[in-house]
N, C-alpha and C positions, 0 to 999 in steps of 0.2 A: 393824901393820893387815896386812891381807889385799890384794892388787893381783889382779888380770885381766890378761893379756895382751894383751887389745884396750882394754877400757875402765874407767874410775872402777870400784869395788863401792861400791854407795848405799845407804846406809840408811835404813829412815823410820822416826820415832816415831808409835807409832800406826796402829793395823789396819783401821783402818774402810774404808768404799768409796772414799775417795780413795785411799789406798792399794790397796789391790784393784787399781784402775785403772789406777795408776801399774804394780803390778807388771804385769800386761797392755801397758803402755804397754812397759817394759823386755824384754819378751821379743819385741813386733817390734823393739827397735832392740839386741839383743843385747848389753842391760847388765844386771850381776849384778842380784840384789838382795839385804837383808835386811830383816827388820820386828822390830819390837818391840810386840806386844799388850798388851793386860792379861786376856783372856781365849780361850781356846780358839775358843767360838763366834763371834769375831771372825769378817769375813770374808777380811780376808787372812790372818790364822795359819790358815784353813783351807785358801790357796789359794796360800802360799809353803813349800815346802820348809825345813827345818828354824828354823823361826819359833821367835824367842825370848819366850816369855813373861815379863811382869815390871811392875814399875811406870812408867809411864812419865816419874814427876815425880822417881825415886830416881835420884838422880847415878851410883851404882854399876851399874845396874838398865843406864844407857845408855851407861856405860862398856864393860860386855860386850858391845854393841850395836857401838860405835864400834871396838872390837876386828878386830869383823871386817871393815870398811869403811873406804875412803878419803874418803867426806864421808858427813856425816848432813844428813836432810833430815825435814818433816814432815807429816805427816796431818794432821786436825784438831786433834790432841791439845793442848793449854795447856801448856807448860813452861816452869818459873818462870824468869824470866832469871838469877836468882843459880845457876841448876840447869847453865844454862846456858854462863853465864860459866865455872864452874867445867869444864866439858867443853873451853872453849878453851884456859886453865890447862893442859891436860894435851896442847895440841896436837891437838886433836880439832877437823878442816875441818868449822863447818854452815855451809850454805848453803837458806835463808839464814843469817845471824849473829844472834849471842845481842842483841846491837846493835837489830838488825832486829824481830827478834821480840821483845824490850820497845815497843818505838813501835808495832808491830802491835796486842800485848797489853793494855796500859793506855793509856785514850783520853787522859788526861790528857796523858801523856810524849808520843802521838800528837799532839794538839793541840798541845803545844809547837813541836813539829819541824816542823809543816806549817804551822804560824805562820810559823818559820825561814826556812821557802821563799817564801814569799812568796804562800801560796795560797789562791785564795778560802774562806773560810769561813763554815760557820753564826755568827752573835752566839754567842758561845758566854762562861759565866762557870765556871773549874773551884771549887769550893767546897769547904775542907777540913772544917766542921760540918753541923750540920742549923742550928743559927741563920743558916751563912753559905751555904746553898741556900735560906731563908725571905727573906735580904736580895737574893738573886740572883733569885729568882723576883719581888719587889717591884719590884725595877729596871727588870725587864722589863715589869710589867706586862700582863696577860691572861693564857690559858692559857701555862704554858708545860709542855715536856720534858725528863726527867731522867732518867740512865742513870748506873747507876756506872762507877768508872775502868777495871774490872777484871768479870771474871763472864757477860759478855753479847758475841756478836756478832751480825754482819748483821742488825743492828734490832733482836734480839733484849734484852730487859734494859730497853726501853728504855720509860717512863711517864708518861705525859698528864694534868696538873693542871691545875684552870683557877684555883686562886689561891695569895697564899705559905702560908697556912697549911697547906695539902695539902700542900705541898712540903715542909714543915718533916715534917709528921707522917711523910711516906715514906720524909724521910729517916733517921730515927729510926732505921727498922727494916732497916736497912740499911748496910756499911761502905761508907764514901768511901776516898778523895773523888769528889767527886761532878762531874758538869758540867750546867749548866743555860742551855738554850738557849729560843727566844721560838718557840710555836709557828707554821711557816711553811705559807703556802698553796704548793703543788708543783703542778708542771706535771706533772712525771715522774720519775722514781728509774730510772738506769739506771747500767749499770758498765763499764768497761774492763779486759781484764788483757792483760797488756805481759810478756813474758819479758825478762830480762836475763841474759845474761851475767858468764863473772868478770869477760872484758876488757873489757866494758860495752858489747859489742853488743844492741842491744832489736830487737822486734820485736813491736808492738802490736794487738790483736784489732780487729774492727769494734764499734762500740759498740753493748749490746742494752740490751734495758728489759725491767725485772723490776717482777713486778707480786708482792703476798702474801698469805698467808690464816694466819691463824691464829700468827703472829710469826715466820715461815720464807715465801720465798721458792717460791714454788708454779706462776709460769707464766717463764717467760723468752723472749724474743723477739727475732730480727734478719731486716730492720734494725730499727733504734726509733724510726724514724721522729723522727728529731731533723732538723732542719735541718741544711745541710752543713760550714754555721760552726761550727753547735755541736761534730756532730760531730768536725773533725778537733781543737779546742780540748779535747774532751774526752780523745780520746789524747795529745794534749801534753802536756796535765797530769798524766797516768799515767806516761808519760816521763819526764817533771823529778822525779815523785817517786821514782823505781824510783833515778834516777840520782842524786835529791839524798842519799839511802838508805844506797845502794850496793847495791842487793838482787840477789842471786842467785838465779835461779827467777821463777815465777810472782808476782806481784801483782795483786793485786784491786783497784782504786780503785772503789768505791760512792760516788757523785754524787748530786746534788739540781738538778732544774733550776725556778726559782723565778724568777719573773717575766720570763721570758724567758732566765738565767743561768743560769752553772753554779757551785754549789757541793761543795767535798769535802766527804762525810759520813764515811767511815769506810774502812779499805785491812784487806786479810789478805793476806796472805804465805804463801800458799801457793795451790795448784792448786782453784777455786772451784765452788758449785756453778754460779754463773751460767755456767760455761762449759762442760757438760756438751754442750750442742750443738755445740761446735766438733768433737767426733768426728765427725760428722759431716756439719757445713756449713762446715766449712775444713779447709786443706788440711793443716796440721796441727793435732794437739789441743793441748789445753794439758797435757795430761799428756805427751803428746812431747815435745813444748817447756821442759818444767820437767825432768823427767829428761836435756837435751840443754844445760839451761843448766848446771845443777851439777854435769853429768861430763863439762864440754870439751868437747861436742860442738856444730857449727856450729847455730843457731839452724834451724827451716824455715820457710818460708814460713805466715800466716796470713790468706791469700787467701780470702774467700767462694769456695766451690763451688758454693752454689746461689741461687735466687732469694729464697726465706724459708725460716725456721727457728724453729719452736719447741720449747720444751719444758715438758715438766708432770708433778708429780710422781704419784706411787702414794704412797697414803698410809693407812696401814692404819686398820681404826675400831673393830673390834672382836680379843682378844688370839688367836691363833692361824688365822683367815680371813687364805688366801693369795691372792694374786691370780688370776680368772679369765685362764688362761691361751686358753681359749676363745675370749673373748674379744676375742683381741688382733687388731686392724684392722689390713688388708693391707697401709695405706700407710704405715706409720710404722716405728722400729724400738722397741724394746725393752731395760732395763737395767734387772735386778733388780738388787739390793744383799747378797740374803744376809741380810739379818737377819730375827730371828724376829719376826712379825708382833704388834703392840701396838699400841692406839688412837694414831693422834699421830704414829706412824713413820713417817719415809718409808721404800718400801720400795725402789723404784726411781725410776724417769723416763721414759715416753716421748718420743721426740722424731719431729719430720713433717715433712716442708718441702712446700710447697704454689709455686704463681706468686707469692701474696703472702702478705701476715704475718698477715691475715684467716684466711684459708684453713688457713692453719699453725699459727695457737693453737686452734681450730676442732678440726680434726684432733686435736692432740695432748692437749687435753681432752675431748676425746667420748673417745679412746682410755681413758684413763686412771680417765674415769668409769666407763664400760665392763669396765675390767680390777676394778675396786673401789665396784660398784650400789652399796654402801651409803653412797658418799659423794654427797649428797644438795648439788647447787647451791643455795648461801645468798647472800644477801648481806647482810654485816657491817657494820658501823660504822667508819671507819679512821681510827687512831691510829698513823702512823709514826714511826717513830724521830726524826726533826728534827722533828715538831709539824704532820702534815699537817693541816689543817679542814675540806678537800674532798675527792672522790673522784678518785683519780687513777686511770685504767684508758683502755688500749687500747681499740678496739671487739672488745666478746664474750668481755671479762674482768671480774669482777665489781671491786669494791673489798674491798680487805683490810686485817686488822690485825695489830699487833702484843705480842702480850701479854711478860712474862718468863720467862727462864728462868736457871736456875745449874747450877752443876757443879761436881761434888768426884771426887776421885780416889781411890786405897787404897794398901795395899802391899805387898809381893808378892814372893819371890825369885824371881831368874831364869830361866828353864829352857827346852829346848829344845822 
């Protein structure tokens, strides 16, 4: 593996917007970066000199990336745990490890591991067959929320049904295992990011509140609005999970507030869309701290440097229609990801800072709407991943929903 005389050389599996922002952080930190992407049009492939093209699911292509690096980390790209274990058997250092990635990518494994850590979780039955899904739904009674163990993330892939028969029908069209949970009345959805280094040092970020539309988190703001006791508990839970799993890098812990208490919803072992506002709201961004953690550098401060901040996504509604940069508000920062515009695709995000959360949210959403004026504000039914049956929103934000989504990969030889 190649070495830099000052810092570890970091390889990134996947070349989307998160990889692009990690690359930009690497320039600030003078950490050499390599990237493996699927397509020449991928944002990080276009930006990183000498980026590799190949299939992030292919052991040989991953090994070609690892040959250039000291440590390998991940963009959003999910890689099968058996492939990652094959890399580790070859002596490749992964951050996070194959074991951590399996927990993050398989919700059945995740539920078991978080249960073993004695963390507060929603009532959950892991079912292996469609008939077992029917039985679990009947056992809970009333509406339930269903997810497959793999294939969805960040609330995507969740489906709410009202009875056991509908639950079984849903499962018959999908591959298990399946997670069955009762519909819960949510008071808030929040996320905590925590960076953890290889020596066990941690740095937890302030709690952020998240609001969704069309299955994706569209607005994030800080402060979260939780009472201080819940804020402290949320950060403590995130650190417990990072320590318990042995995470190296940034871990996102998504939590639900139900009846005044916290429940762990799911985790993501990578930089997270809910942390984009750390680029302007905290001393050290999530991207800087992820690279610091995986390359063995000291972690940076996660303290806020603004009273309030909010991030809103810039989302395409028509193919080829690009954001109107002339509409950019003077009091917000814009970040475009370099993606080709198409309906439903997140093209970038805007972040606004303000004296209050309501002002920050209003400025961010106003800027995002002005950049893509075809995005009409609308109210839609709530169907959150753990089963909200009521609107869960801060001031000035609409109720949001979560439909299903799936992902697939392809083969191809690595090339420079």
